[in-house]
C-alpha positions as CSV (number, residue, x, y, z in Angstrom):
1,M,33.8,28.4,-125.9
2,T,31.1,30.4,-124.2
3,R,28.0,31.5,-126.0
4,L,29.0,35.1,-125.8
5,R,32.4,34.4,-127.4
6,S,30.7,32.3,-130.1
7,A,28.3,35.1,-130.8
8,L,31.3,37.5,-131.1
9,E,32.9,35.3,-133.7
10,Q,29.6,35.4,-135.7
11,Y,29.4,39.2,-135.3
12,L,32.9,39.8,-136.5
13,N,32.5,37.4,-139.4
14,M,29.4,39.4,-140.4
15,R,31.1,42.8,-140.1
16,Q,34.3,41.7,-142.0
17,G,32.2,39.9,-144.6
18,L,30.6,43.3,-145.3
19,G,34.0,44.7,-146.1
20,Y,34.9,46.3,-142.8
21,K,38.5,45.5,-141.5
22,Y,37.3,45.6,-137.9
23,E,40.7,44.7,-136.6
24,H,41.0,47.1,-133.7
25,Q,37.4,46.6,-132.8
26,A,37.9,42.8,-132.8
27,R,40.7,43.0,-130.3
28,R,38.7,45.4,-128.0
29,L,35.6,43.2,-128.2
30,A,37.6,40.1,-127.4
31,D,38.8,41.8,-124.3
32,F,35.3,42.8,-123.4
33,V,34.1,39.2,-123.7
34,S,37.0,38.1,-121.5
35,F,35.8,40.8,-119.0
36,M,32.3,39.4,-119.1
37,E,33.6,35.8,-118.6
38,R,35.6,36.9,-115.6
39,H,32.4,38.3,-114.1
40,K,30.5,35.1,-115.1
41,A,28.0,37.2,-117.0
42,A,26.3,35.8,-120.1
43,T,24.2,38.8,-120.9
44,I,25.4,42.3,-121.7
45,T,24.1,45.0,-119.4
46,T,24.7,48.8,-119.5
47,K,26.4,48.6,-116.1
48,L,28.9,46.0,-117.2
49,A,29.5,47.7,-120.5
50,V,30.3,51.0,-118.9
51,A,32.5,49.3,-116.3
52,W,34.6,47.7,-119.0
53,A,34.6,50.8,-121.3
54,T,36.0,53.0,-118.5
55,L,39.1,50.9,-118.1
56,P,41.8,51.9,-117.6
57,A,40.7,54.8,-115.5
58,D,43.3,57.3,-116.8
59,R,42.4,56.8,-120.5
60,H,39.4,59.0,-120.8
61,A,39.9,59.5,-124.5
62,S,39.3,55.9,-125.3
63,W,36.2,55.4,-123.2
64,T,33.6,56.5,-125.7
65,L,35.3,54.5,-128.5
66,R,35.2,51.3,-126.4
67,L,31.6,51.8,-125.5
68,T,30.7,52.4,-129.1
69,D,32.2,49.0,-130.0
70,V,30.1,47.3,-127.3
71,R,27.0,49.1,-128.4
72,G,27.3,47.7,-131.9
73,F,27.8,44.2,-130.6
74,A,24.9,44.6,-128.2
75,R,22.6,45.7,-131.0
76,H,23.5,42.5,-132.8
77,L,22.9,40.3,-129.8
78,A,19.6,42.0,-128.9
79,N,18.1,40.3,-132.0
80,I,19.1,36.9,-130.5
81,N,18.8,37.6,-126.8
82,P,16.0,40.2,-126.0
83,E,17.5,40.5,-122.4
84,T,20.6,42.2,-123.9
85,E,20.9,45.9,-122.9
86,V,22.1,48.3,-125.5
87,P,24.1,51.1,-123.8
88,P,22.5,54.4,-124.7
89,V,24.4,57.1,-126.6
90,G,25.6,60.0,-124.5
91,I,26.2,58.4,-121.2
92,L,30.0,59.0,-121.5
93,P,31.8,62.2,-122.5
94,P,32.0,62.5,-126.3
95,L,35.3,61.6,-128.0
96,K,37.3,64.8,-128.7
97,R,39.4,64.9,-131.8
98,A,43.0,65.9,-131.2
99,K,43.7,69.3,-132.5
100,P,45.9,69.1,-135.6
101,Y,49.5,70.2,-135.0
102,V,50.9,72.0,-138.0
103,Y,54.7,71.4,-138.2
104,S,57.0,74.1,-139.3
105,E,59.7,73.4,-142.0
106,V,62.3,73.8,-139.3
107,E,60.6,71.2,-137.0
108,I,60.4,68.7,-139.9
109,D,64.0,69.2,-140.8
110,A,65.1,68.7,-137.2
111,L,63.0,65.5,-136.9
112,L,64.5,64.0,-140.0
113,T,68.0,65.0,-139.0
114,A,67.5,63.4,-135.6
115,A,66.2,60.2,-137.4
116,L,69.6,59.9,-139.2
117,A,71.3,59.7,-135.7
118,L,69.2,56.6,-134.7
119,P,71.3,53.5,-133.8
120,P,72.9,51.4,-135.1
121,A,75.2,53.7,-137.0
122,N,75.8,51.2,-139.8
123,G,72.2,49.9,-139.9
124,L,69.2,50.5,-142.1
125,R,66.9,51.7,-139.3
126,R,67.9,55.4,-139.4
127,W,67.4,55.5,-143.1
128,T,64.0,53.8,-142.9
129,Y,62.6,56.3,-140.5
130,Y,64.2,59.2,-142.3
131,Y,62.5,58.3,-145.6
132,L,59.3,57.0,-144.0
133,F,58.6,60.2,-142.1
134,G,59.7,62.3,-145.1
135,L,57.3,60.5,-147.4
136,I,54.4,61.0,-145.1
137,A,55.2,64.7,-144.7
138,V,55.3,65.4,-148.5
139,T,52.4,63.2,-149.6
140,G,50.0,63.2,-146.7
141,I,49.4,59.5,-146.9
142,R,48.5,57.6,-143.7
143,L,51.1,55.9,-141.6
144,S,49.3,52.6,-142.2
145,E,49.5,53.2,-145.9
146,A,53.2,54.0,-145.8
147,I,54.2,50.9,-143.8
148,G,51.8,48.8,-145.8
149,L,53.3,50.0,-149.1
150,C,54.6,47.1,-151.2
151,R,57.7,47.3,-153.4
152,D,55.6,46.7,-156.5
153,G,53.3,49.5,-155.4
154,A,56.0,52.1,-155.8
155,D,56.5,52.9,-159.5
156,L,59.4,55.4,-159.2
157,D,59.8,55.6,-163.0
158,E,56.2,56.8,-163.5
159,G,56.2,58.6,-160.2
160,V,53.1,56.9,-158.7
161,L,52.4,55.0,-155.5
162,T,49.6,52.4,-155.6
163,I,47.9,52.4,-152.2
164,R,46.0,49.2,-151.9
165,Q,43.1,48.3,-149.6
166,S,43.6,51.2,-147.3
167,K,41.1,52.6,-144.8
168,F,37.5,51.8,-145.8
169,G,38.9,49.1,-148.2
170,K,39.6,51.8,-150.8
171,S,42.6,51.8,-153.2
172,R,44.0,54.8,-155.0
173,L,47.0,56.2,-156.9
174,V,49.2,58.9,-155.3
175,P,51.4,60.9,-157.7
176,L,54.9,61.7,-156.6
177,H,57.2,64.7,-157.3
178,A,60.5,63.9,-159.1
179,T,62.5,64.8,-155.9
180,T,60.4,62.3,-153.9
181,C,61.0,59.6,-156.5
182,A,64.8,60.3,-156.2
183,A,64.7,60.1,-152.4
184,L,62.8,56.8,-152.5
185,R,65.2,55.3,-155.0
186,S,68.0,56.2,-152.6
187,Y,66.3,54.3,-149.8
188,A,65.6,51.3,-152.1
189,Q,69.3,51.1,-152.9
190,R,70.3,51.3,-149.3
191,R,67.7,48.7,-148.4
192,E,68.9,46.2,-151.0
193,A,72.6,46.8,-150.2
194,H,71.8,46.2,-146.5
195,L,69.5,43.1,-146.9
196,G,70.3,41.7,-150.3
197,S,67.9,38.9,-151.1
198,D,66.3,39.0,-147.7
199,C,64.2,42.1,-148.6
200,G,60.5,41.3,-148.0
201,S,57.6,42.4,-150.2
202,H,57.2,45.8,-148.3
203,F,58.9,49.0,-149.4
204,F,59.8,50.1,-145.9
205,V,61.3,47.4,-143.8
206,A,62.7,46.7,-140.3
207,E,66.3,46.1,-139.7
208,R,66.2,42.4,-140.6
209,G,63.8,42.8,-143.5
210,G,60.4,42.3,-141.8
211,R,57.4,44.5,-141.9
212,L,57.4,47.7,-139.8
213,L,55.0,47.6,-136.9
214,H,52.9,50.5,-135.8
215,Q,54.0,50.4,-132.2
216,Y,57.7,50.5,-133.0
217,V,57.2,53.4,-135.5
218,H,55.4,55.4,-132.8
219,R,58.1,54.7,-130.2
220,A,60.8,55.9,-132.6
221,F,58.7,59.0,-133.4
222,W,58.2,59.8,-129.7
223,R,61.9,59.4,-129.0
224,L,62.8,61.8,-131.9
225,S,60.1,64.3,-130.8
226,R,61.6,64.4,-127.3
227,E,65.1,64.8,-128.6
228,I,64.2,67.9,-130.7
229,G,61.9,69.4,-128.0
230,L,58.5,68.7,-129.6
231,R,57.6,66.7,-126.5
232,C,58.8,66.6,-122.9
233,A,59.7,63.4,-121.2
234,G,56.6,61.6,-119.9
235,D,54.2,63.6,-122.1
236,R,51.2,61.5,-123.3
237,T,50.0,64.1,-125.7
238,G,51.7,66.2,-128.3
239,P,52.5,66.2,-132.0
240,R,51.8,62.9,-133.7
241,V,52.9,61.1,-136.9
242,H,49.3,61.6,-138.2
243,D,49.8,65.4,-137.9
244,F,52.1,65.2,-141.0
245,R,48.9,64.4,-142.9
246,H,47.1,67.3,-141.3
247,R,50.0,69.6,-142.2
248,F,49.9,68.4,-145.8
249,A,46.2,69.0,-146.1
250,I,46.3,72.5,-144.6
251,R,49.3,73.6,-146.6
252,T,47.5,72.4,-149.8
253,L,44.4,74.4,-148.9
254,F,46.5,77.5,-148.1
255,G,48.3,77.1,-151.4
256,W,45.1,77.0,-153.3
257,H,43.9,80.1,-151.5
258,R,47.0,82.0,-152.3
259,E,46.7,81.1,-156.0
260,G,43.2,82.4,-156.0
261,F,41.3,79.1,-156.4
262,D,37.9,78.5,-154.8
263,V,39.1,76.3,-151.9
264,E,35.7,74.8,-151.0
265,Q,35.1,73.9,-154.7
266,R,38.4,72.0,-154.7
267,L,37.9,70.1,-151.5
268,P,36.5,67.0,-153.3
269,M,39.9,66.8,-155.2
270,L,41.8,66.8,-151.9
271,S,39.3,64.4,-150.4
272,T,40.0,61.9,-153.3
273,Y,43.7,62.3,-153.0
274,L,43.7,61.7,-149.3
275,G,41.5,58.7,-149.6
276,H,38.6,60.1,-147.4
277,A,35.3,58.3,-147.5
278,C,33.4,61.6,-147.5
279,V,34.3,65.2,-148.3
280,R,33.0,66.1,-144.9
281,D,36.2,64.5,-143.4
282,T,38.3,66.8,-145.6
283,Y,36.2,69.9,-144.7
284,R,37.3,69.7,-141.0
285,Y,40.8,70.6,-142.1
286,L,39.4,73.9,-143.3
287,S,37.5,74.5,-140.1
288,A,40.4,73.3,-137.9
289,C,42.6,76.1,-139.1
290,P,41.4,79.6,-137.9
291,E,43.9,81.4,-140.2
292,L,42.5,79.5,-143.3
293,M,38.9,80.1,-142.2
294,E,39.7,83.9,-141.8
295,A,41.4,84.0,-145.2
296,A,38.4,82.2,-146.8
297,A,36.0,84.6,-145.1
298,R,37.8,87.6,-146.5
299,R,37.5,86.4,-150.1
300,P,33.8,87.4,-150.6
301,D,34.5,90.9,-149.2
302,Q,37.5,91.2,-151.6
303,R,35.4,90.2,-154.6
304,W,32.6,92.6,-153.6
305,E,35.1,95.5,-153.2
306,A,36.5,94.7,-156.6
307,K,33.2,95.3,-158.3
308,P,32.7,98.7,-159.9
């Protein structure tokens, strides 16, 4: 084991010991160390860090994220090896957040209908994706939370999901509507009829009872998106699974506005429900929707005009 790889293990142990999951970062940094080893380099330099971060050449969106990972590792190493160069901030184009796509009711219905046509015709797969995407759409939970949901975390009698150790290591309770509970009961019955005692501990499972994997869920979603016209063949961008969450947040804010509530005052409630670490992360839903910002801007004028 090289000194750099040993230092990476220590760094990851430290970060994870502080409560960070650091799973994706760990994979990227392991790849970076392999890159350094291939170049027979024992000390991080800005030139090598940028050379690795800008791979592959056609993935501009990930460059800044990759360099950010190296920057954190380099800062740690600089305390041990003063010759370590810490890549400065701003030398690569900033990471741009994808603009949220707000699905229409028609699009969601089409997507769920298409899911029911997934092969095999007598399998569980089509029902799994039908109920999985439906749950995310009506609750706004993250994909990782939905596929990580355990069977004992779905209390369908009380109408509550227990989301454990989600992003930022937080856990929370998510209330369910009665119709959502009925739908999830239907899936549970199909799952148990299909798998019997081979059901695992997770609520949503793959065809043979194993845990759903992110990459396969995304592939199924891309396939369905192309079938209903949300994406064209070969598109690398377009509506995402995560946009169900955006839609839920924006529709909630719109609903509050229509009912006359102070939207900004209620943002902390939505932030808690969504499991955000900071209300600032929720506020971007307000700013990302021009129609909602315009509606919010009209409210002070309407209150002023209402005064005698």
